[in-house]
N, C-alpha and C positions, 0 to 999 in steps of 0.2 A: 504494500500500499504506500503510495507516495504522500509525502507531507506537503500539503499546499498551504500557502499563507492565507489567512482569513481575508475575505473580500472586505474592501474598505466600506465603512458605513455609508448608506445613502444619505445625501443631504439635499434639502430642498433648494431649488434655484431661487435666488431672491426675486421678488416680484418686480417686473419692469412695466411701468405704465398701467398698473392695476391688475395685471394678469399673473397669477401664481406660476404659470408655466414659463414666464420670462420672455414672452414675445408680445409686442404691441400690435394693435389692429393694423397700423400702417406697415409694420414689418411683414406681417402675415400677408396682407393684401399685395405688397410688392413682390414677395416670393411667389405667390400663386399667379400673379399676372404673367409669369414666365411660362405657364402651362397653356399651350394652345388647345382650345376646345371647339367642338362643333356648336352650332346655334340651332335651336329648335323653337317652334311656337307650340306651347301647350294650350289646349283649348277644352272647354266643357260647356255644356248647355245647362243653364239654371232654369228649372221649371218655374212656371208662373205660380205665385202664391194663391191667386184667385183663379180657379178653373174656368170661370166665365170671362176673365179678362184676357189681356194679351198672352201670347204663347210662350212667354219667358224671355230670357236674355242669353246671348252667347258671350262667353268670357274668354279672354286670351292673355297670355303672358309669355314674354321671351325668356328662355332659359338656356344656360350653357352648362349647368350642372345636371347632365342627363347621361345615362349610360345603360348598356346592356348588362344584365345581371346573370341570366341563366338561359340556356338553350332548351332544356327539358325540365320543367315547363318553360315556355318563352316568357321571361320576365325582364322588365326595364325598371329603372329608378330615376326619379326626378327629385331634386331638392327645392323645396318651397320655403320662402321666408315665413316664419311662424306668424300667424295672424293676418297674412295677406289675403286678399279676396279669393284667390285660387285655393289657398290652404283651407280657408273657411268653407268654400264650396265643396271641395273634395272630402272634407270631413263629414259632410251630409249626404253626398251622393257619390257612387263609386265609379261612374263611367266618364272617361276623358279620352283625349286624342293628342297625338304629337305629329307635327309636320316638320321634317328635317329640311331646313332652308338652304337653298343654293345662294351663291354670292349675289345673284341678281335680285334677291329678295331682302337686301340689306335695309331698304326703307321700311319693310314690314317689321323686321326685328327692332329697328329703332323706334318705330311707332308704339309697339306694345311693351317697350322697356321704359317709356317715359314715366317720370314721377309726376304726380299731380296731373295726370292726363285726363282727357275728357272721357265720357262714357264709352264703354266697349262697343255699344251699338254703333256709334259714329266711327270708331276705328275700323270696324268691319265693312262699313258702307261702300267703299270703292275698291275692295279687294275681292278678287275672284276666288270663290271657294264652293265646296259642295258639303252637304251635311252627311256625316258618317251614318251609314245604315245601322250600325251596331251601337255606337255611343251617342248618336245624335249631335255630336260636337262638330264644329267646322273643321274641314280638311282643306288646307291651302292648295289651290291649283298651282301647278308648276313645282311643287315640293319634290325633293329628291326621293323621299320616302314618306309614307304616312302609316301611323299605327293607331289602332283603336284599342283602348285598354280598360281593364276593370281593376280597381284597387284591391290588392291582396293583403297589404300590410302598411301601417304608418308607424314610423319610428321617430321619436323626438330626439334631435341631435343639436344641442346648443340652441341657437336662435333660429333654427330651421326644422322643417319636418321632411323626412325622407319618405317619399311615397313610392312603394313598390307596386307595380302594376303588371297583371298578366296580359299579354298581347293577345287580343281576340281576332284582329285582322291586321294584315300588313299589305301595303300597296306600294308600287313603284310608278308614280304618275309620270315621271320623266327620267330619262337617262342623260339628258343634256345638262351641261354646266357643272361647275365645281362647287364644293361645299362652302358655306359661309363659315368663317372661323372667327374666334374671339381670342386676341392676344395682346398683352400689354394695355388692357383697358380700351381696346378699339376693335371694330370689326375689320377683318383682314381677308385676303384671298390667297390661294396657293400660287406660287410662282416665283 
């Protein structure tokens, strides 16, 4: 048996800017900005409160924290800011959709990422889309791929909710164009 020296005791990293882990919001944001991600539009249909009234409202939000989780069963994950309109809606109803945006849809990504934006009804007004037959959510025309999903699990993670969805349908509306990317806090293109 070998004699090994005892491991040094674990010591806490002194807090920096209020975080016990030693990283500030700005440091973390700067580090994560170096990770290039794809951009998607997450959509859902909010049913009308009054069955005799209007047919409800379509909701959308731009996301770059989206990924494939599993092939069998087909699962995806999207990260939603806790308390956001989409987070609140998906806590109540399980069906939603994702449109993977090409670089030609940069204006759509920017529109649905605005803070203090106008109503979603106006944001969808001049965008070509079709209603998903399974989710009832808008699927953006010209998207590189579309997915209709049903929430399987919601996980609280810091100031976000990780929504894991089972993919119910997958479509490839177009094979033209390159994906829209997000890098260093801006939309980018391959090349």
